[in-house]
C-alpha positions in Angstrom: -39.4 85.1 3.6 -42.0 83.2 5.5 -43.1 81.3 2.4 -41.4 81.2 -1.0 -44.1 81.7 -3.7 -41.9 79.8 -6.1 -42.5 76.7 -4.1 -46.3 76.9 -4.5 -48.8 76.1 -1.8 -51.9 74.1 -1.1 -53.9 75.9 -3.8 -51.6 74.2 -6.4 -52.8 70.8 -5.2 -56.5 71.7 -5.5 -57.3 69.4 -8.5 -54.5 66.9 -8.0 -55.6 63.3 -7.4 -52.0 62.5 -6.4 -52.3 64.9 -3.5 -56.0 64.7 -2.6 -58.5 61.8 -2.6 -61.2 61.8 -5.3 -63.7 62.1 -2.4 -62.0 65.3 -1.2 -62.0 66.7 -4.7 -65.6 65.7 -5.2 -66.5 67.5 -2.0 -64.9 70.7 -3.1 -66.5 70.3 -6.5 -70.1 70.0 -5.2 -69.6 73.0 -3.0 -68.3 75.2 -5.8 -70.2 73.9 -8.9 -72.7 76.2 -10.6 -76.0 74.4 -10.0 -78.0 76.3 -12.7 -75.3 75.6 -15.2 -75.2 71.9 -14.2 -79.0 71.6 -14.5 -78.9 73.3 -17.9 -76.2 70.9 -19.1 -78.0 67.9 -17.8 -81.2 69.1 -19.6 -79.3 69.4 -22.9 -77.2 66.3 -22.7 -79.6 63.9 -20.9 -83.2 65.1 -20.4 -83.8 66.5 -23.9 -82.5 63.3 -25.7 -84.6 61.2 -23.3 -87.7 63.2 -24.1 -87.1 63.0 -27.9 -86.5 59.3 -27.7 -89.6 58.8 -25.6 -91.8 60.9 -27.9 -90.7 58.9 -31.1 -93.1 56.0 -30.6 -96.0 58.3 -29.7 -95.4 60.3 -32.9 -95.1 57.2 -35.0 -98.3 55.7 -33.5 -100.3 59.0 -34.1 -99.2 59.0 -37.7 -100.1 55.3 -38.1 -103.5 55.8 -36.4 -104.4 58.7 -38.8 -103.2 56.6 -41.8 -105.4 53.6 -40.6 -108.5 55.8 -40.2 -108.2 57.2 -43.7 -107.6 53.8 -45.2 -110.8 52.5 -43.5 -112.8 55.5 -44.9 -111.3 55.4 -48.4 -114.5 56.0 -50.4 -114.2 59.5 -51.7 -111.7 61.5 -53.7 -111.1 63.9 -50.8 -110.2 61.1 -48.5 -107.9 59.6 -51.1 -106.1 63.0 -51.5 -105.8 63.3 -47.7 -104.4 59.8 -47.6 -101.8 60.6 -50.3 -100.9 63.8 -48.4 -100.4 61.8 -45.1 -98.3 59.2 -46.9 -96.1 62.0 -48.5 -95.7 63.7 -45.1 -94.9 60.3 -43.5 -92.3 59.5 -46.2 -90.7 62.9 -45.7 -91.0 63.0 -41.9 -90.0 59.5 -40.9 -86.4 60.0 -41.9 -85.7 63.0 -39.6 -87.8 61.4 -36.9 -85.8 58.2 -37.1 -82.5 60.3 -37.2 -83.5 62.2 -34.1 -84.5 59.0 -32.2 -81.2 57.3 -33.3 -79.1 60.3 -32.3 -80.8 60.6 -28.9 -80.4 56.9 -28.3 -76.7 56.8 -29.0 -76.1 60.0 -27.1 -77.7 58.5 -24.0 -75.9 55.3 -24.7 -72.5 57.0 -24.7 -73.3 59.2 -21.7 -75.0 56.7 -19.4 -75.6 53.1 -20.6 -72.1 52.1 -21.8 -70.3 53.9 -18.9 -72.8 52.2 -16.5 -71.8 48.8 -17.8 -68.1 49.7 -17.6 -68.5 50.9 -14.1 -70.3 47.8 -12.9 -67.8 45.5 -14.6 -64.8 47.3 -13.2 -66.4 47.5 -9.7 -66.9 43.7 -9.6 -63.4 43.1 -11.0 -61.9 45.4 -8.4 -63.7 43.7 -5.5 -62.9 40.1 -6.6 -59.3 40.8 -7.5 -58.6 42.4 -4.2 -60.1 39.3 -2.5 -58.5 36.5 -4.5 -56.1 38.1 -7.1 -52.9 38.0 -5.0 -52.8 34.2 -5.0 -53.6 33.6 -8.7 -51.4 32.8 -11.6 -51.7 34.8 -14.7 -53.9 32.1 -16.2 -56.1 32.1 -13.1 -56.2 35.9 -13.2 -57.5 35.8 -16.8 -60.2 33.3 -15.8 -61.3 35.4 -12.9 -61.4 38.4 -15.2 -63.6 36.5 -17.7 -65.9 35.3 -14.9 -66.3 38.9 -13.7 -67.3 40.0 -17.1 -70.1 37.4 -17.2 -71.1 38.2 -13.7 -71.3 41.9 -14.4 -73.3 41.3 -17.5 -75.9 39.1 -15.7 -76.1 41.5 -12.7 -76.6 44.6 -14.8 -79.1 42.8 -17.0 -81.1 41.9 -14.0 -81.0 45.5 -12.6 -82.0 46.9 -16.0 -85.0 44.5 -16.2 -86.2 45.6 -12.7 -85.9 49.3 -13.8 -87.9 48.6 -17.0 -90.6 46.7 -15.0 -90.8 49.7 -12.6 -91.1 52.2 -15.4 -93.5 50.2 -17.5 -96.8 51.2 -15.8 -96.1 54.9 -16.4 -95.0 54.4 -20.0 -97.3 55.0 -23.0 -96.7 53.7 -26.5 -99.7 54.9 -28.5 -101.3 58.3 -28.9 -103.2 60.7 -31.2 -102.4 64.1 -32.5 -104.8 65.5 -29.8 -102.7 63.9 -27.1 -99.6 65.5 -28.5 -101.1 69.0 -28.3 -101.0 68.6 -24.5 -97.3 67.9 -24.1 -97.3 68.6 -20.4 -99.4 65.4 -19.9 -96.9 63.4 -21.8 -93.9 64.5 -19.7 -93.8 61.4 -17.5 -94.8 58.9 -20.2 -92.1 60.1 -22.6 -89.4 59.8 -19.9 -90.8 56.4 -18.9 -90.6 55.3 -22.5 -87.0 56.4 -22.7 -86.2 54.5 -19.5 -87.9 51.4 -20.7 -86.2 51.5 -24.1 -82.7 52.1 -22.6 -83.2 49.6 -19.8 -84.3 46.9 -22.3 -81.3 47.8 -24.4 -79.0 47.7 -21.4 -80.4 44.3 -20.3 -79.7 42.7 -23.7 -76.4 44.6 -24.4 -75.0 43.8 -20.9 -75.4 40.1 -21.6 -73.8 40.5 -25.0 -71.0 42.7 -23.8 -70.4 40.5 -20.7 -70.1 37.2 -22.6 -68.1 38.9 -25.4 -65.7 40.4 -22.9 -65.3 37.0 -21.2 -64.7 35.2 -24.5 -62.1 37.6 -25.8 -58.4 37.1 -25.1 -57.6 38.7 -21.8 -54.6 41.1 -21.5 -51.5 39.3 -20.3 -47.8 40.4 -19.9 -46.0 39.8 -23.2 -44.6 36.2 -23.0 -41.5 36.9 -25.1 -40.1 39.4 -27.6 -39.5 38.5 -31.2 -36.2 38.0 -32.8 -35.1 39.9 -35.9 -35.3 38.0 -39.1 -32.4 38.2 -41.6 -33.2 40.4 -44.5 -36.4 41.8 -43.0 -37.1 45.5 -42.5 -37.0 47.2 -39.2 -38.3 50.5 -37.8 -37.1 52.4 -34.7 -39.9 54.2 -32.9 -39.3 56.5 -29.9 -42.6 56.3 -27.9 -43.3 59.3 -25.7 -46.5 60.2 -23.9 -47.9 62.5 -21.3 -45.4 65.3 -21.4 -47.9 67.7 -19.7 -46.1 70.9 -20.8 -47.0 73.9 -18.7 -47.0 77.5 -19.7 -45.6 79.2 -16.5 -42.1 79.1 -15.1 -43.4 78.4 -11.6 -46.5 76.4 -12.5 -47.5 73.0 -11.3 -49.1 70.2 -13.2 -52.7 69.4 -12.4 -52.3 65.7 -11.6 -49.1 65.8 -9.6 -49.5 69.2 -7.9 -46.4 70.1 -5.9 -45.1 66.5 -5.9 -44.1 66.5 -9.5 -41.2 67.9 -11.5 -41.2 71.7 -11.8 -41.1 73.3 -15.2 -40.5 71.8 -18.6 -36.8 70.9 -18.1 -37.6 67.2 -18.5 -38.9 67.7 -22.0 -35.7 69.5 -22.9 -33.7 66.6 -21.5 -35.8 64.1 -23.4 -35.3 65.9 -26.7 -31.6 66.4 -26.2 -31.2 62.6 -25.5 -33.2 61.7 -28.5 -31.2 63.9 -30.7 -27.9 62.3 -29.5 -29.4 58.8 -30.0 -30.7 59.7 -33.5 -27.3 60.9 -34.5 -25.8 57.5 -33.7 -28.7 55.2 -34.7 -31.4 57.1 -36.7 -35.0 57.0 -35.6 -37.9 56.4 -38.1 -40.6 57.9 -35.9 -41.1 59.8 -32.7 -44.6 59.0 -31.6 -46.2 61.2 -28.8 -49.5 59.6 -27.8 -51.3 62.5 -26.3 -51.2 65.0 -23.3 -48.6 67.1 -24.9 -50.0 69.9 -22.7 -51.3 70.0 -19.2 -54.6 71.8 -20.0 -54.6 72.6 -23.7 -53.9 76.3 -23.1 -52.3 78.5 -25.8 -49.2 79.2 -23.6 -48.6 75.5 -23.1 -48.9 74.8 -26.8 -46.5 77.7 -27.4 -44.0 76.2 -25.0 -44.3 72.7 -26.7 -43.9 74.0 -30.2 -40.9 76.2 -29.2 -39.3 73.2 -27.7 -39.9 71.1 -30.9 -38.6 73.9 -33.1 -35.1 73.6 -31.5 -34.9 70.0 -32.7 -35.9 70.0 -36.4 -34.6 66.5 -37.1 -36.9 65.1 -34.5 -39.8 67.3 -35.4 -39.6 66.0 -39.0 -40.3 62.5 -37.6 -42.8 63.4 -34.9 -46.4 62.2 -34.9 -48.8 63.8 -32.3 -52.4 62.8 -31.3 -54.8 64.4 -28.8 -54.9 63.4 -25.2 -57.6 64.3 -22.6 -55.5 67.0 -21.1 -55.2 68.7 -24.5 -58.9 68.9 -25.2 -61.0 68.0 -22.1 -59.7 70.2 -19.3 -62.2 73.0 -18.8 -60.2 74.8 -16.1 -56.9 73.7 -14.8 -57.5 75.4 -11.4 -61.1 74.5 -10.8 -62.5 71.0 -11.4 -66.0 72.3 -10.7 -65.9 74.4 -13.8 -68.4 73.2 -16.4 -68.5 73.9 -20.2 -71.9 74.0 -21.7 -72.4 71.7 -24.8 -72.3 74.7 -27.1 -69.5 76.6 -25.3 -66.7 77.9 -27.5 -64.2 76.7 -24.9 -64.2 73.1 -26.0 -63.9 74.0 -29.7 -61.1 76.4 -28.9 -59.1 73.6 -27.3 -59.8 71.4 -30.2 -58.6 73.9 -32.8 -55.5 74.6 -30.8 -54.7 70.9 -30.9 -55.4 70.6 -34.6 -53.3 73.6 -35.3 -50.4 72.2 -33.4 -50.8 68.8 -35.1 -50.9 70.5 -38.5 -47.7 72.5 -37.7 -45.8 69.3 -36.8 -47.2 66.7 -39.2 -49.6 68.5 -41.5 -47.8 67.6 -44.8 -47.2 64.0 -43.8 -50.5 62.6 -42.5 -53.7 62.1 -44.5 -57.3 62.5 -43.5 -59.7 59.6 -44.5 -62.4 60.8 -46.9 -66.0 59.7 -47.2 -65.0 56.6 -49.3 -62.6 55.4 -46.6 -59.5 56.3 -48.5 -56.6 58.4 -47.0 -56.8 61.4 -49.4 -56.0 65.0 -48.5 -53.2 65.9 -46.1 -54.1 67.4 -42.8 -53.0 70.8 -44.2 -55.2 70.4 -47.2 -58.2 69.3 -45.2 -58.0 72.2 -42.8 -57.3 74.9 -45.5 -61.0 75.5 -46.4 -61.7 76.2 -42.7 -58.7 78.4 -42.1 -60.7 81.7 -41.9 -63.3 80.2 -39.6 -60.6 78.7 -37.3 -58.8 82.1 -37.1 -62.1 83.9 -36.4 -63.0 81.5 -33.5 -59.5 81.9 -32.0 -59.6 85.7 -32.4 -63.2 86.5 -31.5 -64.8 83.4 -29.9 -68.6 83.2 -29.9 -71.1 80.3 -29.8 -72.2 80.7 -33.4 -68.6 80.3 -34.7 -68.0 77.4 -32.3 -71.3 75.7 -33.5 -70.2 76.0 -37.1 -67.2 73.9 -36.4 -68.9 71.3 -34.2 -67.8 68.4 -36.5 -64.4 69.7 -37.7 -62.3 68.0 -35.0 -63.9 64.6 -35.2 -63.9 64.6 -39.0 -60.1 64.7 -39.1 -59.8 61.3 -37.4 -58.4 58.8 -38.0 -55.3 60.4 -39.6 -53.1 58.0 -41.5 -49.4 58.2 -42.0 -49.2 55.9 -45.1 -46.6 53.1 -45.3 -43.7 54.1 -47.7 -44.1 50.7 -49.5 -46.9 48.2 -49.9 -45.5 46.1 -47.1 -44.1 49.0 -45.0 -45.2 50.5 -41.7 -48.1 52.9 -41.5 -49.4 54.7 -38.4 -53.1 55.1 -37.7 -53.7 58.2 -35.5 -56.9 58.0 -33.5 -58.8 60.3 -31.3 -59.9 58.4 -28.2 -61.3 61.2 -26.1 -64.9 61.0 -25.1 -67.1 64.1 -25.5 -67.1 65.6 -22.0 -67.7 69.1 -20.8 -66.6 68.7 -17.2 -63.0 68.7 -15.8 -64.0 66.0 -13.3 -64.8 63.6 -16.1 -62.1 64.7 -18.4 -60.3 61.3 -18.6 -63.2 59.3 -20.2 -62.2 57.6 -23.4 -64.2 56.3 -26.3 -63.4 55.3 -29.9 -66.5 56.0 -31.9 -68.1 53.5 -34.3 -67.8 56.0 -37.2 -64.0 56.5 -36.6 -63.5 52.8 -36.3 -65.2 52.2 -39.6 -63.1 54.8 -41.3 -59.9 53.3 -39.8 -60.9 49.8 -41.1 -61.6 51.2 -44.6 -58.3 53.1 -44.6 -56.2 50.1 -43.6 -58.0 48.1 -46.2 -56.4 50.2 -48.9 -53.0 48.8 -47.7 -53.6 45.1 -47.4 -49.9 44.1 -47.0 -48.9 46.9 -44.7 -48.0 46.7 -41.0 -49.5 49.2 -38.6 -49.0 51.1 -35.4 -52.5 51.9 -34.0 -51.8 55.0 -31.9 -54.3 56.4 -29.4 -54.2 58.1 -26.0 -56.3 55.8 -23.8 -55.5 52.3 -22.8 -57.8 49.6 -24.3 -58.6 47.6 -21.1 -57.3 47.5 -17.6 -54.1 45.6 -17.4 -53.0 42.7 -15.2 -51.3 44.8 -12.5 -52.4 45.7 -9.0 -54.2 49.0 -8.3 -54.5 50.6 -4.9 -57.8 52.4 -5.4 -61.0 51.8 -7.4 -60.6 55.4 -8.8 -57.6 54.1 -10.8 -59.9 51.8 -12.8 -62.8 54.1 -13.5 -62.7 57.0 -16.0 -59.4 56.0 -17.5 -59.6 53.0 -19.9 -61.8 53.2 -23.1 -65.4 52.8 -22.2 -65.7 50.5 -25.3 -62.2 49.1 -25.1 -63.2 45.4 -25.2 -65.3 46.1 -28.3 -62.4 47.9 -30.0 -60.0 45.1 -29.2 -62.3 42.7 -31.0 -62.5 45.0 -34.0 -58.7 44.9 -34.2 -58.6 41.1 -34.3 -58.6 41.0 -38.1 -55.4 43.1 -38.1 -53.8 41.7 -34.9 -50.9 39.8 -36.6 -49.7 42.9 -38.3 -50.6 45.6 -35.8 -49.1 47.0 -32.6 -51.2 49.3 -30.4 -49.3 52.2 -28.7 -50.9 54.5 -26.1 -50.3 56.5 -23.0 -52.7 58.1 -20.5 -52.1 56.0 -17.4 -48.3 56.7 -17.2 -48.0 52.9 -16.9 -44.9 51.1 -18.1 -46.4 47.9 -19.6 -45.9 45.7 -22.7 -48.4 42.9 -23.2 -50.9 41.3 -25.5 -54.6 40.4 -25.9 -54.2 37.2 -27.9 -52.0 38.0 -30.9 -52.5 41.8 -30.5 -49.4 43.4 -29.0 -50.0 46.5 -26.8 -47.5 49.0 -25.5 -48.3 51.4 -22.7 -45.9 54.3 -22.4 -44.6 55.6 -19.1 -44.5 59.4 -18.8 -40.9 60.8 -18.7 -42.3 63.8 -16.7 -45.2 62.7 -14.4 -45.2 60.5 -11.3 -41.8 61.7 -10.2 -40.2 64.2 -7.9 -37.7 66.7 -9.1 -34.7 64.5 -8.2 -36.2 61.2 -9.4 -35.1 59.4 -12.5 -37.8 58.9 -15.2 -37.6 56.9 -18.5 -39.1 56.2 -21.8 -38.5 53.5 -24.5 -37.3 53.2 -28.1 -39.0 50.3 -29.7 -37.8 48.3 -32.7 -40.5 46.8 -34.9 -39.7 44.3 -37.6 -41.3 42.8 -40.6 -42.1 39.2 -39.8 -43.1 36.3 -42.1 -46.5 36.3 -43.8 -46.9 40.0 -43.3 -46.7 39.8 -39.5 -45.1 42.5 -37.4 -42.5 41.7 -34.8 -41.4 43.5 -31.6 -37.8 43.4 -30.4 -36.7 44.0 -26.8 -37.0 47.8 -26.2 -34.2 50.2 -25.5 -34.8 52.0 -22.2 -33.7 55.6 -22.0 -33.4 57.2 -18.5 -33.8 60.9 -17.8 -32.0 62.0 -14.6 -33.6 64.2 -12.0 -32.5 67.8 -11.6 -30.4 67.1 -8.5 -28.6 64.2 -10.4 -27.6 66.4 -13.3 
């Protein structure tokens, strides 16, 4: 046999950043991407929100101008009735107008403004850390990081002001209803309005974000583990992440290509080891922080659920949460593939993930209701949507997908409540940004709405300790990176903001995540953070991988303690 097809070939490395540079992948992407589809997606996601945002001040000024004219001519009953009609229409219409403008603004913010700031900040950090970081102490590294945040904020604010100044002559902020009839003449002014508004926001927000990032506690390696207090409670948590289960016997994982372990044998070894450990020293929880599958396909979920079914004692203690590979991979073989915003493909991956989560933990975790209280279980929350979910999975269709646009997001955060008032609860977050492109699948964002629900839910358990579980890492950690690509598109876009929102709970919270396959335990001030290595990725078939079992303790005054972890090694195939 000239080539053994079981060993794969270069095609299996097509989308692997471990085997190809991002520049090479980008080159292939731009050659293969569907330009009409890309232009349509840009129109829906960027151009249309920009037009709606730019039109908002013109519509408001036209209404106000009409109102002023009728007020000035208020001498007859007919004018009075017309004025009343205009006021009623304004009262009815301003709310949807404001809602459209607000939605468009935050859509553009999430797609362009906040990622732009994060890109600029990380670019400056990468440059300066490569130049001076090797000779700095941890304290010096933290100061450099803070200085970079301020510098990035000032630099981006200056750029945003220049953009606003350049767009201002084309902008237009007042108009009449006659002007609005000729919309083609308002195309450039509306876009210029949107650019001015977003640039002004970016200028102010960059300064606020930059100084806020500089003043927050910078991430540092954990100085010391805690010691167990006599008489206090403790919880043993096995932390797994990034299992990347594949659905084919001879398949390769997207990121590692042919350089990674073949098949799902590592997962079987992990579960076998955990079962043996649990029999000797029982586990309280098995937390898997995302990327259970490699591309969110049905066959991959089937393999994962079949594996868990063989270990019912572990499954009864397992908590899952979505990773970017579970919901954001459009096509595992083609990074140029693009999902349109209303495509059923994205919703299908989301309902597969929800279905798997419900199968594993549906009777144990609770969804936060509109009052901020953990109420219905996940099973109960999904029950009214069962027929719609089955119909989408069976028949597909844009109409069915559109009807479930909010279903996935509305289930987060999920809460595993503490068993006692001062026990340990788990807050399960979705940190995946809304992307429709495999090339940007790794972007992370914790929404304001989800954060508010999380804060309300934890407020119902004022004495409880918490694991805050999500997939993406909060900020870039104090460790060297070889390439700038390792810093961009991986950490939460709004991670620094989220760290500050956790400050009120920091003494009784530990954050656990995966995503980067990095083995790191550290802290941002009093907030302890655990990054899980992958027991599957970043290794060859014969290399040893590992994961950790963490012991959390109840400290004094409601605090949570972290004991030294237990490292569990998984031997490579040739070592077995």
